[in-house]
C-alpha atoms as an extended CHARMM CRD file, in Angstrom:
* protein
*
       231  EXT
         1         1  UNK       CA              0.2850000000        0.0560000000        0.1630000000  PROA      1               0.0000000000
         2         2  UNK       CA              2.7120000000        2.4010000000        1.2470000000  PROA      2               0.0000000000
         3         3  UNK       CA              4.7810000000        1.6280000000       -2.1650000000  PROA      3               0.0000000000
         4         4  UNK       CA              1.3900000000        2.5730000000       -4.2040000000  PROA      4               0.0000000000
         5         5  UNK       CA              1.5520000000        5.9770000000       -2.6990000000  PROA      5               0.0000000000
         6         6  UNK       CA              4.6890000000        6.9120000000       -2.8510000000  PROA      6               0.0000000000
         7         7  UNK       CA              4.1470000000        5.9390000000       -6.8590000000  PROA      7               0.0000000000
         8         8  UNK       CA              1.1140000000        8.0150000000       -7.2990000000  PROA      8               0.0000000000
         9         9  UNK       CA              3.0450000000       11.1510000000       -5.3600000000  PROA      9               0.0000000000
        10        10  UNK       CA              5.9270000000       10.3230000000       -7.8440000000  PROA      10              0.0000000000
        11        11  UNK       CA              4.1020000000       10.4440000000      -11.0620000000  PROA      11              0.0000000000
        12        12  UNK       CA              2.0430000000       13.7120000000       -9.5650000000  PROA      12              0.0000000000
        13        13  UNK       CA              5.2640000000       15.2920000000       -8.7170000000  PROA      13              0.0000000000
        14        14  UNK       CA              6.7160000000       14.0420000000      -12.2870000000  PROA      14              0.0000000000
        15        15  UNK       CA              3.4180000000       15.7220000000      -14.1770000000  PROA      15              0.0000000000
        16        16  UNK       CA              4.0330000000       18.8190000000      -11.8490000000  PROA      16              0.0000000000
        17        17  UNK       CA              7.2730000000       19.1530000000      -12.8930000000  PROA      17              0.0000000000
        18        18  UNK       CA              6.2940000000       18.6790000000      -16.6790000000  PROA      18              0.0000000000
        19        19  UNK       CA              3.4750000000       21.4380000000      -16.5240000000  PROA      19              0.0000000000
        20        20  UNK       CA              5.9640000000       23.6530000000      -14.9920000000  PROA      20              0.0000000000
        21        21  UNK       CA              8.3330000000       23.3290000000      -17.4430000000  PROA      21              0.0000000000
        22        22  UNK       CA              6.2670000000       23.5400000000      -20.1960000000  PROA      22              0.0000000000
        23        23  UNK       CA              4.5660000000       26.6570000000      -18.8580000000  PROA      23              0.0000000000
        24        24  UNK       CA              8.3690000000       28.0580000000      -18.9750000000  PROA      24              0.0000000000
        25        25  UNK       CA              8.6530000000       27.0130000000      -22.3580000000  PROA      25              0.0000000000
        26        26  UNK       CA              5.4320000000       28.6140000000      -23.3510000000  PROA      26              0.0000000000
        27        27  UNK       CA              5.6750000000       31.9280000000      -21.1900000000  PROA      27              0.0000000000
        28        28  UNK       CA              9.5920000000       32.8140000000      -22.6880000000  PROA      28              0.0000000000
        29        29  UNK       CA              8.1780000000       31.8420000000      -26.1500000000  PROA      29              0.0000000000
        30        30  UNK       CA              5.3110000000       34.6760000000      -25.7000000000  PROA      30              0.0000000000
        31        31  UNK       CA              7.6580000000       37.1720000000      -23.8440000000  PROA      31              0.0000000000
        32        32  UNK       CA             10.5920000000       36.3420000000      -26.9210000000  PROA      32              0.0000000000
        33        33  UNK       CA              7.9710000000       37.1280000000      -29.6890000000  PROA      33              0.0000000000
        34        34  UNK       CA              6.8540000000       40.1640000000      -27.7500000000  PROA      34              0.0000000000
        35        35  UNK       CA             10.4580000000       41.4390000000      -27.4020000000  PROA      35              0.0000000000
        36        36  UNK       CA             10.7720000000       41.9300000000      -31.2640000000  PROA      36              0.0000000000
        37        37  UNK       CA              8.2640000000       44.4910000000      -30.7890000000  PROA      37              0.0000000000
        38        38  UNK       CA             10.1940000000       47.1500000000      -29.0910000000  PROA      38              0.0000000000
        39        39  UNK       CA             13.3590000000       45.8110000000      -31.0630000000  PROA      39              0.0000000000
        40        40  UNK       CA             11.6210000000       46.6280000000      -34.2590000000  PROA      40              0.0000000000
        41        41  UNK       CA             10.6580000000       50.1960000000      -33.0450000000  PROA      41              0.0000000000
        42        42  UNK       CA             14.1880000000       51.2890000000      -31.2380000000  PROA      42              0.0000000000
        43        43  UNK       CA             15.7000000000       50.3130000000      -35.1270000000  PROA      43              0.0000000000
        44        44  UNK       CA             13.3690000000       52.4530000000      -36.7820000000  PROA      44              0.0000000000
        45        45  UNK       CA             13.8250000000       55.4480000000      -34.4310000000  PROA      45              0.0000000000
        46        46  UNK       CA             17.7960000000       54.9380000000      -34.9140000000  PROA      46              0.0000000000
        47        47  UNK       CA             18.0610000000       54.8520000000      -38.2920000000  PROA      47              0.0000000000
        48        48  UNK       CA             15.0410000000       57.7170000000      -38.8770000000  PROA      48              0.0000000000
        49        49  UNK       CA             16.8710000000       59.7120000000      -36.6350000000  PROA      49              0.0000000000
        50        50  UNK       CA             20.3440000000       58.9970000000      -37.0200000000  PROA      50              0.0000000000
        51        51  UNK       CA             20.9490000000       59.1050000000      -33.3750000000  PROA      51              0.0000000000
        52        52  UNK       CA             23.5370000000       55.9800000000      -32.8290000000  PROA      52              0.0000000000
        53        53  UNK       CA             25.6350000000       57.4610000000      -36.2530000000  PROA      53              0.0000000000
        54        54  UNK       CA             26.2740000000       60.5030000000      -34.6210000000  PROA      54              0.0000000000
        55        55  UNK       CA             27.9010000000       58.3840000000      -31.8920000000  PROA      55              0.0000000000
        56        56  UNK       CA             31.5930000000       57.8910000000      -32.4780000000  PROA      56              0.0000000000
        57        57  UNK       CA             33.1730000000       54.4100000000      -32.2790000000  PROA      57              0.0000000000
        58        58  UNK       CA             34.5950000000       54.8770000000      -28.6600000000  PROA      58              0.0000000000
        59        59  UNK       CA             31.4970000000       56.8510000000      -27.2560000000  PROA      59              0.0000000000
        60        60  UNK       CA             29.0460000000       54.5630000000      -28.8080000000  PROA      60              0.0000000000
        61        61  UNK       CA             30.8940000000       51.3930000000      -27.6030000000  PROA      61              0.0000000000
        62        62  UNK       CA             31.0760000000       52.8490000000      -23.8180000000  PROA      62              0.0000000000
        63        63  UNK       CA             27.0930000000       53.6880000000      -24.4840000000  PROA      63              0.0000000000
        64        64  UNK       CA             26.5120000000       50.5000000000      -25.4760000000  PROA      64              0.0000000000
        65        65  UNK       CA             28.5870000000       48.5900000000      -22.5340000000  PROA      65              0.0000000000
        66        66  UNK       CA             27.1820000000       50.5810000000      -20.2150000000  PROA      66              0.0000000000
        67        67  UNK       CA             23.3840000000       50.2060000000      -21.6640000000  PROA      67              0.0000000000
        68        68  UNK       CA             23.2250000000       46.5840000000      -22.0470000000  PROA      68              0.0000000000
        69        69  UNK       CA             25.4270000000       45.5450000000      -18.6820000000  PROA      69              0.0000000000
        70        70  UNK       CA             23.2300000000       48.0670000000      -16.7020000000  PROA      70              0.0000000000
        71        71  UNK       CA             19.8690000000       46.7880000000      -18.0540000000  PROA      71              0.0000000000
        72        72  UNK       CA             21.2240000000       43.1470000000      -17.6090000000  PROA      72              0.0000000000
        73        73  UNK       CA             21.9360000000       44.2450000000      -13.9490000000  PROA      73              0.0000000000
        74        74  UNK       CA             18.1140000000       45.8190000000      -13.6910000000  PROA      74              0.0000000000
        75        75  UNK       CA             16.5320000000       42.3970000000      -15.5710000000  PROA      75              0.0000000000
        76        76  UNK       CA             18.1110000000       40.0040000000      -12.8880000000  PROA      76              0.0000000000
        77        77  UNK       CA             17.1540000000       42.4060000000       -9.8620000000  PROA      77              0.0000000000
        78        78  UNK       CA             13.6720000000       42.6980000000      -11.0240000000  PROA      78              0.0000000000
        79        79  UNK       CA             12.9430000000       38.9360000000      -12.7510000000  PROA      79              0.0000000000
        80        80  UNK       CA             10.9650000000       37.8790000000      -10.1700000000  PROA      80              0.0000000000
        81        81  UNK       CA              8.8730000000       41.2570000000       -9.7700000000  PROA      81              0.0000000000
        82        82  UNK       CA              6.5390000000       43.0650000000      -11.4180000000  PROA      82              0.0000000000
        83        83  UNK       CA              8.8900000000       45.3760000000      -13.0900000000  PROA      83              0.0000000000
        84        84  UNK       CA             10.8400000000       42.2780000000      -14.8910000000  PROA      84              0.0000000000
        85        85  UNK       CA              8.8600000000       42.4990000000      -17.8790000000  PROA      85              0.0000000000
        86        86  UNK       CA              9.0640000000       46.3530000000      -18.5610000000  PROA      86              0.0000000000
        87        87  UNK       CA             12.5490000000       46.0620000000      -17.7050000000  PROA      87              0.0000000000
        88        88  UNK       CA             13.4600000000       43.2710000000      -20.6020000000  PROA      88              0.0000000000
        89        89  UNK       CA             11.1370000000       45.1450000000      -22.7710000000  PROA      89              0.0000000000
        90        90  UNK       CA             13.2800000000       48.3510000000      -22.3010000000  PROA      90              0.0000000000
        91        91  UNK       CA             16.3380000000       47.0530000000      -22.8420000000  PROA      91              0.0000000000
        92        92  UNK       CA             15.2850000000       45.2080000000      -25.9940000000  PROA      92              0.0000000000
        93        93  UNK       CA             14.5420000000       48.8070000000      -26.9390000000  PROA      93              0.0000000000
        94        94  UNK       CA             17.9110000000       49.6910000000      -26.5580000000  PROA      94              0.0000000000
        95        95  UNK       CA             19.3390000000       46.8950000000      -28.2150000000  PROA      95              0.0000000000
        96        96  UNK       CA             17.1360000000       47.8710000000      -31.1940000000  PROA      96              0.0000000000
        97        97  UNK       CA             18.6940000000       51.5440000000      -31.0050000000  PROA      97              0.0000000000
        98        98  UNK       CA             22.0410000000       50.3720000000      -31.0240000000  PROA      98              0.0000000000
        99        99  UNK       CA             21.4050000000       47.5720000000      -33.9030000000  PROA      99              0.0000000000
       100       100  UNK       CA             20.2450000000       50.7040000000      -35.8360000000  PROA      100             0.0000000000
       101       101  UNK       CA             23.7150000000       51.8000000000      -36.5850000000  PROA      101             0.0000000000
       102       102  UNK       CA             24.6670000000       48.4530000000      -38.6140000000  PROA      102             0.0000000000
       103       103  UNK       CA             21.2170000000       48.6390000000      -40.0420000000  PROA      103             0.0000000000
       104       104  UNK       CA             21.2510000000       51.8000000000      -41.7070000000  PROA      104             0.0000000000
       105       105  UNK       CA             24.7180000000       50.6120000000      -43.2810000000  PROA      105             0.0000000000
       106       106  UNK       CA             22.8420000000       48.0050000000      -44.7850000000  PROA      106             0.0000000000
       107       107  UNK       CA             20.1120000000       50.0680000000      -46.3730000000  PROA      107             0.0000000000
       108       108  UNK       CA             22.8570000000       51.7750000000      -47.8700000000  PROA      108             0.0000000000
       109       109  UNK       CA             22.9530000000       48.6760000000      -50.0410000000  PROA      109             0.0000000000
       110       110  UNK       CA             21.0260000000       48.7200000000      -52.9250000000  PROA      110             0.0000000000
       111       111  UNK       CA             19.8010000000       45.5510000000      -51.8570000000  PROA      111             0.0000000000
       112       112  UNK       CA             19.7390000000       46.5530000000      -48.0300000000  PROA      112             0.0000000000
       113       113  UNK       CA             16.1230000000       45.7060000000      -47.6580000000  PROA      113             0.0000000000
       114       114  UNK       CA             16.7570000000       41.9940000000      -48.8590000000  PROA      114             0.0000000000
       115       115  UNK       CA             19.9400000000       41.6320000000      -46.6390000000  PROA      115             0.0000000000
       116       116  UNK       CA             18.0410000000       42.2060000000      -43.4390000000  PROA      116             0.0000000000
       117       117  UNK       CA             15.1990000000       40.1160000000      -44.8490000000  PROA      117             0.0000000000
       118       118  UNK       CA             17.3320000000       36.9770000000      -45.4330000000  PROA      118             0.0000000000
       119       119  UNK       CA             19.2270000000       37.5820000000      -42.2510000000  PROA      119             0.0000000000
       120       120  UNK       CA             15.9880000000       37.8370000000      -40.3060000000  PROA      120             0.0000000000
       121       121  UNK       CA             15.0370000000       34.7400000000      -42.2040000000  PROA      121             0.0000000000
       122       122  UNK       CA             18.2310000000       32.6110000000      -41.3350000000  PROA      122             0.0000000000
       123       123  UNK       CA             18.0270000000       33.5900000000      -37.7260000000  PROA      123             0.0000000000
       124       124  UNK       CA             14.5380000000       32.2920000000      -37.4160000000  PROA      124             0.0000000000
       125       125  UNK       CA             16.0030000000       28.9810000000      -39.1380000000  PROA      125             0.0000000000
       126       126  UNK       CA             18.8230000000       28.4670000000      -36.5850000000  PROA      126             0.0000000000
       127       127  UNK       CA             16.5020000000       28.9760000000      -33.9590000000  PROA      127             0.0000000000
       128       128  UNK       CA             13.7890000000       26.7270000000      -35.5450000000  PROA      128             0.0000000000
       129       129  UNK       CA             16.4950000000       23.8010000000      -35.5840000000  PROA      129             0.0000000000
       130       130  UNK       CA             18.3330000000       24.6790000000      -32.2780000000  PROA      130             0.0000000000
       131       131  UNK       CA             14.4010000000       24.4510000000      -30.6560000000  PROA      131             0.0000000000
       132       132  UNK       CA             13.6280000000       21.2800000000      -32.4920000000  PROA      132             0.0000000000
       133       133  UNK       CA             16.9640000000       19.7820000000      -31.0650000000  PROA      133             0.0000000000
       134       134  UNK       CA             16.1920000000       20.8830000000      -27.8850000000  PROA      134             0.0000000000
       135       135  UNK       CA             13.1770000000       18.7400000000      -27.7750000000  PROA      135             0.0000000000
       136       136  UNK       CA             14.7130000000       15.3890000000      -28.8340000000  PROA      136             0.0000000000
       137       137  UNK       CA             18.5910000000       15.4770000000      -27.4280000000  PROA      137             0.0000000000
       138       138  UNK       CA             18.5840000000       13.4750000000      -24.1380000000  PROA      138             0.0000000000
       139       139  UNK       CA             22.0360000000       14.2430000000      -22.9920000000  PROA      139             0.0000000000
       140       140  UNK       CA             22.6950000000       16.5690000000      -20.5560000000  PROA      140             0.0000000000
       141       141  UNK       CA             24.3300000000       19.8020000000      -22.0330000000  PROA      141             0.0000000000
       142       142  UNK       CA             25.2030000000       21.5050000000      -18.8030000000  PROA      142             0.0000000000
       143       143  UNK       CA             28.7350000000       20.5350000000      -19.4620000000  PROA      143             0.0000000000
       144       144  UNK       CA             28.7810000000       23.2270000000      -22.5530000000  PROA      144             0.0000000000
       145       145  UNK       CA             28.1840000000       26.2100000000      -20.4030000000  PROA      145             0.0000000000
       146       146  UNK       CA             32.0380000000       26.8170000000      -19.5580000000  PROA      146             0.0000000000
       147       147  UNK       CA             33.1130000000       26.6910000000      -22.9760000000  PROA      147             0.0000000000
       148       148  UNK       CA             30.1940000000       28.7940000000      -24.4130000000  PROA      148             0.0000000000
       149       149  UNK       CA             30.9860000000       31.0370000000      -21.8570000000  PROA      149             0.0000000000
       150       150  UNK       CA             34.4670000000       31.4890000000      -22.8840000000  PROA      150             0.0000000000
       151       151  UNK       CA             33.8460000000       31.7560000000      -26.2810000000  PROA      151             0.0000000000
       152       152  UNK       CA             31.8090000000       34.4400000000      -25.9040000000  PROA      152             0.0000000000
       153       153  UNK       CA             33.9040000000       36.5140000000      -23.8690000000  PROA      153             0.0000000000
       154       154  UNK       CA             36.4820000000       35.9130000000      -26.6100000000  PROA      154             0.0000000000
       155       155  UNK       CA             34.1760000000       37.1440000000      -29.0530000000  PROA      155             0.0000000000
       156       156  UNK       CA             33.3280000000       40.4720000000      -27.1410000000  PROA      156             0.0000000000
       157       157  UNK       CA             36.9790000000       41.0580000000      -26.4770000000  PROA      157             0.0000000000
       158       158  UNK       CA             37.5690000000       40.6440000000      -30.1390000000  PROA      158             0.0000000000
       159       159  UNK       CA             35.0740000000       42.6290000000      -31.1400000000  PROA      159             0.0000000000
       160       160  UNK       CA             35.6790000000       45.4840000000      -29.0340000000  PROA      160             0.0000000000
       161       161  UNK       CA             39.5880000000       45.5800000000      -30.6110000000  PROA      161             0.0000000000
       162       162  UNK       CA             38.3730000000       45.2790000000      -33.9040000000  PROA      162             0.0000000000
       163       163  UNK       CA             35.9240000000       48.4730000000      -33.3240000000  PROA      163             0.0000000000
       164       164  UNK       CA             39.5520000000       50.3610000000      -33.0870000000  PROA      164             0.0000000000
       165       165  UNK       CA             41.3470000000       48.4920000000      -35.5530000000  PROA      165             0.0000000000
       166       166  UNK       CA             38.4980000000       48.3140000000      -37.7880000000  PROA      166             0.0000000000
       167       167  UNK       CA             39.3500000000       45.0890000000      -40.1310000000  PROA      167             0.0000000000
       168       168  UNK       CA             36.9850000000       43.8170000000      -42.5690000000  PROA      168             0.0000000000
       169       169  UNK       CA             38.7900000000       40.4320000000      -42.4030000000  PROA      169             0.0000000000
       170       170  UNK       CA             38.4370000000       40.3350000000      -38.6210000000  PROA      170             0.0000000000
       171       171  UNK       CA             34.5220000000       41.1510000000      -38.5340000000  PROA      171             0.0000000000
       172       172  UNK       CA             34.0360000000       38.2720000000      -40.7780000000  PROA      172             0.0000000000
       173       173  UNK       CA             36.0580000000       36.2390000000      -38.2170000000  PROA      173             0.0000000000
       174       174  UNK       CA             34.2830000000       37.6120000000      -35.4810000000  PROA      174             0.0000000000
       175       175  UNK       CA             30.8370000000       37.2030000000      -37.3430000000  PROA      175             0.0000000000
       176       176  UNK       CA             31.3690000000       33.4270000000      -38.1450000000  PROA      176             0.0000000000
       177       177  UNK       CA             32.6880000000       32.6730000000      -34.7640000000  PROA      177             0.0000000000
       178       178  UNK       CA             29.5530000000       34.8320000000      -32.7670000000  PROA      178             0.0000000000
       179       179  UNK       CA             27.0580000000       32.5660000000      -35.2550000000  PROA      179             0.0000000000
       180       180  UNK       CA             28.4660000000       29.1820000000      -33.9360000000  PROA      180             0.0000000000
       181       181  UNK       CA             29.0350000000       29.9680000000      -30.3640000000  PROA      181             0.0000000000
       182       182  UNK       CA             25.3580000000       31.6410000000      -29.9500000000  PROA      182             0.0000000000
       183       183  UNK       CA             23.4740000000       29.2310000000      -32.1630000000  PROA      183             0.0000000000
       184       184  UNK       CA             25.2180000000       26.4160000000      -29.2700000000  PROA      184             0.0000000000
       185       185  UNK       CA             24.0630000000       28.8400000000      -26.8180000000  PROA      185             0.0000000000
       186       186  UNK       CA             20.5950000000       29.0650000000      -27.9790000000  PROA      186             0.0000000000
       187       187  UNK       CA             20.4210000000       25.5370000000      -28.1980000000  PROA      187             0.0000000000
       188       188  UNK       CA             21.6480000000       25.4780000000      -24.5580000000  PROA      188             0.0000000000
       189       189  UNK       CA             19.7020000000       27.5950000000      -23.1110000000  PROA      189             0.0000000000
       190       190  UNK       CA             16.6810000000       26.0180000000      -24.8140000000  PROA      190             0.0000000000
       191       191  UNK       CA             17.7240000000       22.9420000000      -23.3960000000  PROA      191             0.0000000000
       192       192  UNK       CA             17.8630000000       24.5760000000      -19.7920000000  PROA      192             0.0000000000
       193       193  UNK       CA             14.5090000000       25.1220000000      -20.0370000000  PROA      193             0.0000000000
       194       194  UNK       CA             13.4670000000       21.9260000000      -21.3000000000  PROA      194             0.0000000000
       195       195  UNK       CA             15.1580000000       19.9580000000      -18.3030000000  PROA      195             0.0000000000
       196       196  UNK       CA             13.8380000000       22.2210000000      -15.5780000000  PROA      196             0.0000000000
       197       197  UNK       CA             17.2810000000       23.8690000000      -15.1260000000  PROA      197             0.0000000000
       198       198  UNK       CA             15.6570000000       27.5020000000      -15.9280000000  PROA      198             0.0000000000
       199       199  UNK       CA             12.4810000000       28.2300000000      -13.9820000000  PROA      199             0.0000000000
       200       200  UNK       CA             12.0820000000       31.9020000000      -14.4100000000  PROA      200             0.0000000000
       201       201  UNK       CA             10.6760000000       32.8470000000      -18.1560000000  PROA      201             0.0000000000
       202       202  UNK       CA             12.3260000000       36.3740000000      -17.7660000000  PROA      202             0.0000000000
       203       203  UNK       CA             15.5580000000       35.3250000000      -17.1010000000  PROA      203             0.0000000000
       204       204  UNK       CA             15.2640000000       32.4520000000      -20.1380000000  PROA      204             0.0000000000
       205       205  UNK       CA             13.4680000000       35.4320000000      -22.7850000000  PROA      205             0.0000000000
       206       206  UNK       CA             16.4080000000       37.4840000000      -22.0430000000  PROA      206             0.0000000000
       207       207  UNK       CA             19.2980000000       34.4770000000      -22.6500000000  PROA      207             0.0000000000
       208       208  UNK       CA             17.3340000000       33.4100000000      -25.9340000000  PROA      208             0.0000000000
       209       209  UNK       CA             17.0720000000       37.1940000000      -27.0600000000  PROA      209             0.0000000000
       210       210  UNK       CA             20.5940000000       37.7400000000      -26.5410000000  PROA      210             0.0000000000
       211       211  UNK       CA             21.9710000000       34.8480000000      -28.8170000000  PROA      211             0.0000000000
       212       212  UNK       CA             19.0510000000       35.7920000000      -31.5300000000  PROA      212             0.0000000000
       213       213  UNK       CA             20.0520000000       39.0530000000      -31.4100000000  PROA      213             0.0000000000
       214       214  UNK       CA             23.7580000000       38.1010000000      -31.8010000000  PROA      214             0.0000000000
       215       215  UNK       CA             23.5290000000       35.2040000000      -34.6650000000  PROA      215             0.0000000000
       216       216  UNK       CA             21.1200000000       38.0560000000      -36.3920000000  PROA      216             0.0000000000
       217       217  UNK       CA             24.1650000000       40.9290000000      -36.0890000000  PROA      217             0.0000000000
       218       218  UNK       CA             27.1220000000       38.4500000000      -37.2890000000  PROA      218             0.0000000000
       219       219  UNK       CA             24.8030000000       37.0810000000      -40.1590000000  PROA      219             0.0000000000
       220       220  UNK       CA             23.9030000000       40.7650000000      -41.2620000000  PROA      220             0.0000000000
       221       221  UNK       CA             27.6450000000       41.8120000000      -41.1700000000  PROA      221             0.0000000000
       222       222  UNK       CA             28.4360000000       38.7650000000      -43.3920000000  PROA      222             0.0000000000
       223       223  UNK       CA             25.5620000000       39.5400000000      -45.7400000000  PROA      223             0.0000000000
       224       224  UNK       CA             26.7880000000       43.0920000000      -46.0150000000  PROA      224             0.0000000000
       225       225  UNK       CA             30.7830000000       42.3070000000      -46.4010000000  PROA      225             0.0000000000
       226       226  UNK       CA             29.5060000000       39.6000000000      -49.1340000000  PROA      226             0.0000000000
       227       227  UNK       CA             26.4200000000       40.4680000000      -51.0210000000  PROA      227             0.0000000000
       228       228  UNK       CA             25.9470000000       44.2480000000      -50.2650000000  PROA      228             0.0000000000
       229       229  UNK       CA             25.4610000000       45.8480000000      -53.6790000000  PROA      229             0.0000000000
       230       230  UNK       CA             26.3560000000       49.7840000000      -53.8740000000  PROA      230             0.0000000000
       231       231  UNK       CA             24.3990000000       51.9370000000      -56.4450000000  PROA      231             0.0000000000
């Protein structure tokens, strides 16, 4: 009798756990989709006003790093409160604003809009593949985290150096590396949600948003280098 009761309790606990993971995943997808709205709005305002282009490379880098890390700190502090979602959406608006400088450069090409749509489609394709893989891979991927973190830091340092060096070859190498690292990060972050390792949908959304924005930006940079057509 006791074994039967324990079995029922285990089944109930497992069912509740699966239900909780599905809820986190569902809320993450909804918030991720919503976060694209302020991103697009920020990019549009940035392109229309040229506000980010007026910043020099050095000042632009300081504003970006200060704003990004400041917002991420604020999101971490408010993720369990009602302010968490508004702070996250403000961050995505800021990221769209910062992204507008590259978008404006790509729009300077004759086929600029096509390149942007191609980068968006490519990013969506990467996300679809990684989401599919996260649901079928049974292996624990937590061991990837330290290597991915090292890769992300190396990319960030390389990107900062290249802001001042201005090397096209350097940008190509960094963009290719970023696509690989953040695509893998996307799989890792999705698997964390699927396995129940991440239980806060705001933190989960932030992680996936950063993966997506980095893949998109890197794809757009490569498309601009290789496929940009001058008038």
